[in-house]
C-alpha positions as CSV (number, residue, x, y, z in Angstrom):
1,X,127.7,65.3,131.9
2,X,126.7,69.0,133.4
3,X,129.4,70.2,131.3
4,X,127.9,69.0,127.9
5,X,124.1,70.3,128.9
6,X,125.8,73.8,129.4
7,X,127.8,73.7,126.1
8,X,124.5,72.7,124.7
9,X,122.5,75.3,126.4
10,X,125.4,77.6,125.2
11,X,124.9,76.7,121.8
12,X,121.1,76.2,121.5
13,X,121.1,79.0,118.5
14,X,123.0,77.1,116.2
15,X,120.4,74.8,114.5
16,X,120.9,71.8,112.0
17,X,121.5,74.4,108.8
18,X,124.1,76.0,110.6
19,X,125.9,73.2,112.0
20,X,126.4,71.7,108.4
21,X,126.9,75.1,106.5
22,X,129.8,75.6,109.4
23,X,131.2,72.0,108.8
24,X,131.4,72.1,105.0
25,X,133.4,75.6,105.2
26,X,135.7,74.1,107.6
27,X,136.2,71.0,105.1
28,X,136.6,72.9,101.9
29,X,138.4,75.6,103.9
30,X,141.2,73.3,104.9
31,X,142.0,72.5,101.3
32,X,141.7,76.2,100.3
33,X,144.0,77.9,102.5
34,X,146.9,75.8,101.4
35,X,145.7,76.3,97.4
36,X,147.4,80.3,97.3
37,X,150.0,78.6,98.5
38,X,150.3,75.6,96.2
39,X,149.7,77.5,93.0
40,X,152.0,80.1,93.5
41,X,155.1,77.8,94.1
42,X,153.9,75.4,91.2
43,X,154.7,78.7,89.0
44,X,157.9,79.2,90.5
45,X,159.0,75.8,90.4
46,X,158.4,75.4,86.7
47,X,160.5,78.4,86.1
48,X,157.9,81.2,86.1
49,X,158.7,84.5,87.2
50,X,157.3,86.9,89.7
51,X,154.7,88.9,86.6
52,X,153.7,85.3,85.8
53,X,152.4,84.4,89.8
54,X,150.8,87.6,89.5
55,X,149.1,86.6,86.6
56,X,147.8,83.3,87.6
57,X,146.5,84.8,90.6
58,X,144.5,87.8,88.5
59,X,143.5,85.0,86.4
60,X,141.3,83.6,89.1
61,X,139.8,87.1,89.9
62,X,139.1,88.4,86.5
63,X,136.2,85.7,86.4
64,X,135.3,86.1,90.1
65,X,134.4,89.6,88.9
66,X,132.8,89.3,86.1
67,X,130.1,86.4,87.1
68,X,129.5,87.9,90.4
69,X,126.3,90.0,89.7
70,X,125.1,86.6,87.9
71,X,125.7,84.9,91.1
72,X,124.3,86.8,93.1
73,X,121.2,87.6,91.2
74,X,120.8,83.6,91.1
75,X,121.0,83.2,94.8
76,X,118.1,85.3,95.1
77,X,116.2,83.5,92.7
78,X,116.5,79.8,93.7
79,X,117.4,77.9,97.2
80,X,121.1,78.8,98.1
81,X,122.1,75.7,98.9
82,X,121.7,74.5,95.6
83,X,123.9,77.3,94.1
84,X,126.5,76.6,96.5
85,X,126.7,73.0,96.4
86,X,126.8,73.3,92.2
87,X,129.8,75.7,92.7
88,X,131.7,73.4,94.8
89,X,131.4,70.4,92.3
90,X,132.5,72.7,89.9
91,X,135.5,74.1,91.8
92,X,136.2,70.1,92.8
93,X,136.5,69.4,89.0
94,X,138.8,72.1,88.3
95,X,141.3,71.9,90.9
96,X,141.4,68.2,90.4
97,X,142.4,68.5,86.9
98,X,144.8,71.4,88.2
99,X,146.5,68.8,90.6
100,X,146.6,66.1,88.0
101,X,148.6,68.4,85.7
102,X,151.0,69.4,88.3
103,X,151.7,66.1,89.8
104,X,152.3,65.0,86.3
105,X,155.3,67.5,85.4
106,X,155.5,71.4,85.2
107,X,152.3,72.4,84.3
108,X,152.1,74.8,81.3
109,X,151.4,78.4,82.0
110,X,148.2,78.5,79.8
111,X,146.8,75.4,81.8
112,X,147.5,77.4,84.9
113,X,145.6,80.3,83.9
114,X,142.6,78.6,82.5
115,X,142.1,76.2,85.6
116,X,142.7,79.4,88.0
117,X,140.6,81.3,85.8
118,X,137.8,78.4,86.1
119,X,138.1,78.3,90.2
120,X,136.9,82.0,89.7
121,X,134.3,81.5,88.3
122,X,132.7,78.9,91.0
123,X,133.5,81.0,93.6
124,X,131.3,84.4,92.0
125,X,128.6,81.7,92.3
126,X,129.4,80.4,95.8
127,X,129.9,83.5,97.7
128,X,126.7,85.4,97.2
129,X,125.0,82.6,98.3
130,X,127.4,81.6,101.0
131,X,126.7,85.2,102.6
132,X,122.8,85.1,102.6
133,X,122.8,81.0,103.9
134,X,124.6,81.5,107.0
135,X,122.6,84.6,108.3
136,X,119.2,83.4,107.3
137,X,120.1,80.0,109.8
138,X,120.2,82.1,112.7
139,X,117.7,84.4,114.5
140,X,118.6,88.1,114.2
141,X,119.4,88.5,118.0
142,X,122.0,85.8,117.6
143,X,123.7,87.3,114.7
144,X,126.8,88.6,115.9
145,X,127.6,85.5,117.9
146,X,127.0,83.2,115.3
147,X,129.1,85.0,112.3
148,X,131.7,85.4,115.3
149,X,131.8,81.6,115.8
150,X,131.4,80.7,112.0
151,X,134.6,82.9,111.6
152,X,136.3,81.2,114.2
153,X,135.7,77.7,112.8
154,X,136.6,78.9,109.0
155,X,139.6,80.7,110.5
156,X,140.5,77.5,112.7
157,X,140.6,75.6,109.2
158,X,142.5,78.0,107.7
159,X,145.3,78.0,110.5
160,X,145.5,74.1,110.0
161,X,145.3,74.5,105.9
162,X,147.9,77.2,105.7
163,X,150.2,75.4,108.1
164,X,149.7,72.1,106.1
165,X,149.6,73.4,102.8
166,X,153.0,75.2,103.1
167,X,154.6,71.8,104.4
168,X,152.8,69.6,102.3
169,X,154.1,71.7,99.4
170,X,157.8,71.7,100.9
171,X,157.7,68.1,101.3
172,X,155.6,66.7,98.6
173,X,154.9,69.3,95.6
174,X,152.1,71.5,95.5
175,X,150.3,68.6,93.4
176,X,148.9,67.0,96.4
177,X,148.4,70.2,97.9
178,X,145.7,71.0,95.1
179,X,144.7,67.2,94.9
180,X,143.7,68.0,98.5
181,X,141.3,71.4,97.9
182,X,139.7,69.1,95.3
183,X,138.8,66.5,97.8
184,X,137.3,69.1,100.1
185,X,135.3,71.0,97.9
186,X,133.7,67.7,96.7
187,X,132.9,66.8,100.7
188,X,131.9,70.1,101.2
189,X,129.2,69.9,98.2
190,X,128.0,66.5,99.5
191,X,127.5,68.4,103.1
192,X,125.5,71.4,101.2
193,X,123.2,69.0,99.3
194,X,121.9,68.3,103.1
195,X,121.0,71.6,103.6
196,X,117.0,72.8,103.9
197,X,115.7,75.7,102.0
198,X,114.5,78.4,104.5
199,X,110.8,78.7,104.6
200,X,109.0,80.9,101.7
201,X,112.8,80.7,100.2
202,X,113.0,82.4,96.8
203,X,112.0,80.7,93.4
204,X,111.8,82.2,90.3
205,X,110.3,85.8,90.4
206,X,108.2,87.4,87.4
207,X,111.1,90.1,86.8
208,X,114.0,89.2,85.0
209,X,117.4,89.0,86.0
210,X,118.5,92.3,84.6
211,X,115.4,94.3,86.4
212,X,116.9,92.8,89.9
213,X,120.4,93.7,89.4
214,X,119.0,96.9,88.8
215,X,116.9,97.2,91.9
216,X,119.8,95.9,93.7
217,X,122.0,98.6,92.3
218,X,119.5,101.2,93.2
219,X,119.4,99.4,97.1
220,X,123.4,99.4,96.9
221,X,123.5,103.0,95.7
222,X,121.2,104.5,98.3
223,X,123.3,104.0,101.3
224,X,126.4,106.2,101.5
225,X,128.1,103.7,104.3
226,X,127.9,100.9,101.9
227,X,129.2,102.3,98.7
228,X,132.3,104.1,100.4
229,X,133.3,101.5,102.2
230,X,133.0,98.7,99.2
231,X,134.7,101.9,97.2
232,X,137.6,101.7,100.1
233,X,137.9,98.1,99.6
234,X,138.4,97.9,95.8
235,X,141.7,99.6,96.3
236,X,142.4,98.1,100.0
237,X,142.1,94.4,98.3
238,X,144.3,95.3,95.4
239,X,147.0,95.6,97.8
240,X,146.0,93.0,99.9
241,X,146.0,90.6,96.6
242,X,149.2,91.9,95.4
243,X,150.8,91.2,99.0
244,X,149.3,87.7,99.9
245,X,149.1,86.3,96.6
246,X,152.8,87.6,95.2
247,X,154.9,89.4,97.3
248,X,154.5,87.4,100.3
249,X,155.5,83.9,98.3
250,X,158.4,85.6,96.5
251,X,160.0,87.4,99.9
252,X,159.8,83.7,101.4
253,X,161.2,82.2,98.4
254,X,164.2,84.7,98.3
255,X,164.5,85.5,102.2
256,X,163.2,83.2,104.2
257,X,162.6,79.1,104.1
258,X,160.4,79.2,100.9
259,X,156.8,77.5,101.5
260,X,157.4,76.5,104.7
261,X,158.2,79.4,106.2
262,X,155.3,81.6,104.6
263,X,152.9,78.8,105.4
264,X,153.5,79.5,109.6
265,X,153.3,83.1,108.7
266,X,149.7,82.5,107.2
267,X,148.8,80.6,109.7
268,X,149.2,83.3,112.2
269,X,147.2,85.2,110.1
270,X,144.4,82.6,110.8
271,X,145.2,82.5,114.3
272,X,144.5,86.2,114.4
273,X,141.4,85.8,112.8
274,X,140.4,83.2,115.4
275,X,141.4,85.6,118.3
276,X,139.0,88.2,116.6
277,X,136.2,85.9,116.5
278,X,136.4,85.0,120.2
279,X,136.7,88.7,120.9
280,X,133.7,89.6,118.8
281,X,131.6,87.1,120.6
282,X,132.2,89.2,123.7
283,X,132.5,92.6,122.2
284,X,129.2,94.6,121.1
285,X,130.4,97.5,119.9
286,X,127.5,100.2,119.5
287,X,129.1,101.8,116.4
288,X,129.4,99.0,114.4
289,X,131.2,100.0,110.9
290,X,133.4,102.6,113.0
291,X,134.6,99.7,115.2
292,X,134.9,97.7,111.7
293,X,137.1,100.2,110.3
294,X,139.3,100.0,113.4
295,X,140.6,96.9,111.7
296,X,141.1,97.8,108.3
297,X,144.6,99.8,109.8
298,X,145.9,96.4,111.2
299,X,145.5,95.5,107.3
300,X,148.9,97.1,106.5
301,X,150.9,95.2,108.8
302,X,151.7,92.1,107.0
303,X,153.4,94.5,104.2
304,X,155.0,96.6,106.6
305,X,156.3,93.6,108.2
306,X,157.8,92.0,104.6
307,X,158.9,95.7,103.6
308,X,160.9,95.9,107.0
309,X,162.2,92.1,106.5
310,X,161.1,91.2,109.7
311,X,162.2,87.7,111.2
312,X,159.5,85.3,110.9
313,X,158.3,85.2,114.6
314,X,157.9,89.1,114.3
315,X,156.0,88.7,110.9
316,X,154.1,86.0,112.2
317,X,153.1,88.7,115.0
318,X,152.3,90.9,112.1
319,X,149.8,88.5,110.5
320,X,148.1,87.4,113.7
321,X,147.2,91.1,114.3
322,X,146.1,91.8,110.8
323,X,144.2,88.8,111.4
324,X,142.2,89.7,114.1
325,X,141.4,92.6,112.5
326,X,140.0,91.2,109.4
327,X,137.6,89.2,111.9
328,X,136.9,92.6,113.6
329,X,135.8,94.2,110.3
330,X,134.0,91.4,108.9
331,X,131.8,90.3,111.8
332,X,130.5,94.6,111.9
333,X,129.8,94.6,108.6
334,X,127.8,91.5,108.1
335,X,125.8,92.8,111.4
336,X,125.7,96.1,109.2
337,X,124.7,94.3,105.7
338,X,121.7,92.2,108.2
339,X,120.8,95.0,110.0
340,X,120.0,97.3,107.2
341,X,119.5,95.2,104.0
342,X,116.2,93.6,103.2
343,X,116.6,89.9,103.1
344,X,114.9,89.9,99.4
345,X,118.0,91.3,97.8
346,X,120.7,90.2,100.4
347,X,122.8,88.3,97.9
348,X,122.4,90.9,95.4
349,X,123.7,93.2,97.4
350,X,126.6,90.9,98.4
351,X,127.4,90.6,95.0
352,X,127.4,94.3,94.4
353,X,129.7,94.0,97.8
354,X,132.1,91.6,96.7
355,X,132.3,93.0,92.8
356,X,133.6,96.6,94.2
357,X,135.9,95.4,96.7
358,X,137.4,92.8,94.2
359,X,137.2,95.0,90.9
360,X,140.7,96.1,91.2
361,X,142.4,93.2,92.8
362,X,142.7,91.4,89.5
363,X,144.6,94.5,88.4
364,X,146.8,94.5,91.8
365,X,148.1,91.3,91.0
366,X,148.5,91.4,87.6
367,X,150.9,94.7,88.0
368,X,152.4,93.3,91.2
369,X,155.2,91.8,89.1
370,X,155.8,95.3,87.3
371,X,155.6,97.5,90.1
372,X,158.0,95.2,92.3
373,X,160.6,95.7,89.1
374,X,159.9,99.5,88.7
375,X,159.9,100.4,93.1
376,X,162.1,97.4,94.2
377,X,160.0,94.5,96.3
378,X,160.6,96.9,99.4
379,X,159.0,99.8,97.6
380,X,155.9,97.7,96.4
381,X,155.7,96.7,99.9
382,X,155.7,100.2,101.2
383,X,153.5,101.4,98.9
384,X,150.7,99.1,99.6
385,X,150.8,99.5,103.4
386,X,150.7,103.4,103.0
387,X,147.8,103.1,100.6
388,X,146.0,100.9,103.2
389,X,146.4,103.2,106.2
390,X,145.2,106.5,103.9
391,X,142.1,104.7,102.8
392,X,141.5,103.6,106.2
393,X,141.7,106.8,107.3
394,X,139.8,108.5,104.5
395,X,136.4,106.3,105.2
396,X,135.7,108.1,108.0
397,X,135.0,111.3,106.4
398,X,131.8,109.8,105.6
399,X,129.3,110.7,108.5
400,X,127.4,107.0,108.4
401,X,130.3,105.3,109.0
402,X,131.3,107.0,112.0
403,X,127.3,106.9,113.5
404,X,125.8,103.6,112.2
405,X,124.6,102.1,115.0
406,X,123.9,98.5,116.2
407,X,120.1,97.8,116.6
408,X,118.8,96.1,119.5
409,X,117.3,93.7,117.4
410,X,117.7,93.2,113.6
411,X,114.6,94.4,111.8
412,X,113.6,91.3,109.9
413,X,115.9,88.0,110.1
414,X,117.6,87.2,106.6
415,X,115.6,84.8,104.6
416,X,112.0,85.7,105.4
417,X,110.0,87.3,102.7
418,X,110.4,90.7,103.1
419,X,115.5,91.7,106.1
420,X,130.7,93.1,107.2
421,X,131.8,98.0,110.1
């Protein structure tokens, strides 16, 4: 009984909306972690090529990039939980249709492209709203711990989801994994409808959407550390997308045990993100952007492991360390955003962040096949790793990245009318 009371006091900062949002993220994350594995192997089992795997991945990313700004502006105008619930329902529908097509037989490439694109549209509206919502659910003094615990819950679901997705794809086929993803999105939408709008939450403003986007851009462009890191990530994410969405599945099919082994490797990545979350609940670096950028160097390890033909345990270890680096970066980056960005335009800044970071990801996945043809699979993997390491070093040229310090308490809580290092 004493243990229960101690646990309750330890998480007293985690209010109702924070718990609901975290639970919904875990539910949708279980299915979403396995969906990329299932989609890649749906293409390969239907006789698709490496290039076609890249095209299907790029088809999701193109509308994601195209609609992010609209999603961010919308989430700064109306209650964020409604935007998130609607996006989840849309994703449930698109993934459900995709599952039916894959279960019925080899899905035609055009259908895979179209439904993958639909999933990207839903994510474009969900992502900017989600980042604002989770941070407005806790007090600024608990922001680091809250986002670390949130990432631990999300990453825990990805561990199970990747392992389950790989095993279920190998045992029953990719269609059932996609069906579970659709169910997870539907359940998450229902949970998010239970969330409450924050006091003083946004409503339609007198300014038009284009005017609001322009003000968000001015806020974004005025901070060198912000656009510098986003510019770095625009190229890094193109490399990561090629490795995770294309090269990993192809290497697993050619050199390892197929979907099952790639799912286990991705589980190592998820466990690493979970370990990074534990670290970040205790580590409070003063120079948050510098600490976060240390994690970016670790992003190159999966590509290095695949290029070196590492056995599965070694590859899983590389994925583990890389996953820890992702969480170290993500928590410090979100702290920097919450500390420095006004709440009234938080979702718009997140949208510009996502837009810049993902702008080249469709190019990376679409060109993954031609790059592998030109350089060989190993040559393409080495290129991705070296580019990532070079850019992680290059961003340190910016003084603000090296010097931006954690405030004792963030100046204002995200979600008040006026506020990932």
